N, C-alpha and C positions, 0 to 999 in steps of 0.2 A: 431898155428897159430892164428893171431889176427882177431876178428870177427867184427871190427870196422872200419867204412869209417870215415876219419877226413876231414871235410870241412872247408876250412878257406877263409874267405874274405880278399883280400889283403889289404883293407882299414880298416881291423877290427884286433885288436890285439888278440881278443879271438877265440879259436877254437870251433867248434860245433862237437860233436861227435854223429854219429847216428850208430845204429846196422845194420848190413848188412841184417838180416832178416827182420827187420822192412821196411827198404829201399824197399825190394822186395816185401813184403806183402803190402806196400802202407799205413798201419795204424798202428800207435804206440800203445804199449800195454796201454799207458795212454790214447790216443783218445779211444781205445776200451772200456776202463773202465768209461770214461766219457759218453759214448753212453750207456752203461750197467747202469749207474747211472739216466741218463734221462729217459731212457725206464721203470726203476722201479719206478721213480716218477710219470711218467705218469699213469703207471698202478695203482697205489695208490692214484691217484686224486690230487697230490701235484702241479703239473704244472697247471691244470685246476682250482683249487680252492685255491692255496696258493698265497703268495706274497713275495716280497723281504724282507720286513721288518720283517715279521714272521720269515722268515728264518734266518735273522740276529739274532733275538732273540734265535733261536734254536743254532746257531752258539755259542753264550755267554755261553749257557748251557753246551754244549759240551766242550768249552774251559776251564771252571771251573771244570768239571768232570777231564780232562786232566791234569789241574794243581795239583788236588788232587794226582793224580797217581806220577806226577813228583816230588811233595813234599815228598810223602811218600818214593820213591826210593832214593831222595836225602839224606833221614835221615836213610837209611838202611833198610827200611822195605820191605820185598818181598811181605807181604800181608798187607791189612789194612782194616777196615771197612769204606765203602764209605759213604756218606751222605744220601743215601737211606737205611743205616743200614745192607747192605750187605757185607761179607767178601769177598774180591777181590784180585787177583793176580795184584801186581804194574806194570808189564812188559806188562801183557796181557791188562789192562786198558790204559796204554800208546798207544799201537798200535791200540787199538779200538777207543780211543778218537781221535787220530790224524785222523783216517780213518772217523770217524763221522764229523769231522770238515771240512775235505775235501769235503764230500758229501754236507753238508749245504753250502759251498762256490760255488760250482758248482751250486746247485738250486738258491741260492741267484743271481748269474750272470744270469743264465737262465732266471729267472723270471723278472729281471730288463733289460733284452734285450740283454745281453752280452755273449761273449764266455770267459770262465774263462782263457784259455790259451792265449787269445788275450789280455785280462787285464794283464796277467803276461808279456807278451812280452813288452806291453806299459810301465809298471812300471820299467822294467828292464832297458830300455834305459835311465830312469831318475836316478834310484839309481845307476847305475854303474858308473856314473859321481860324485856321492856324496863323499865327503871327511868328515873325522870324527875320532874318536877313541873308543877303548873298554873301558867300564865303568861298573864295577860290572857284567861282562859277556855278556853285551849287546853292540851293536855299536850305538854310539850316533852320530848322524850327527852334522857337523858344522853348524852354523846358516847361513840361505840363506839371 
């Protein structure tokens, strides 16, 4: 039995899939995770004393750490010594790094007065219309 509900807007070529459980519960696991993140940040004083620019710097740091792990994995290393001198597992560091980046993005948005999912929805309406091509593993948009 399929546990998904497919919702399609007649004017939209894209279908949106929602889990029946999430629909019934009224809150997605993503929204719950976002709320847990904000609660954690409030408890740690980040929301009261932090700022979006500082969180952007933290995102850069976490992005660099994730890059190290992705680089190691690409070159066949299951483990590597990170920039802090610690022997780490590439797969674990990739997952951790992506999660850390997401947390910093949530906090940046919150501290700047935005909801990250609203930002995502807004940008999707723009990028879905873009044309371009793949170059060296990246999508490069045509000039606007």
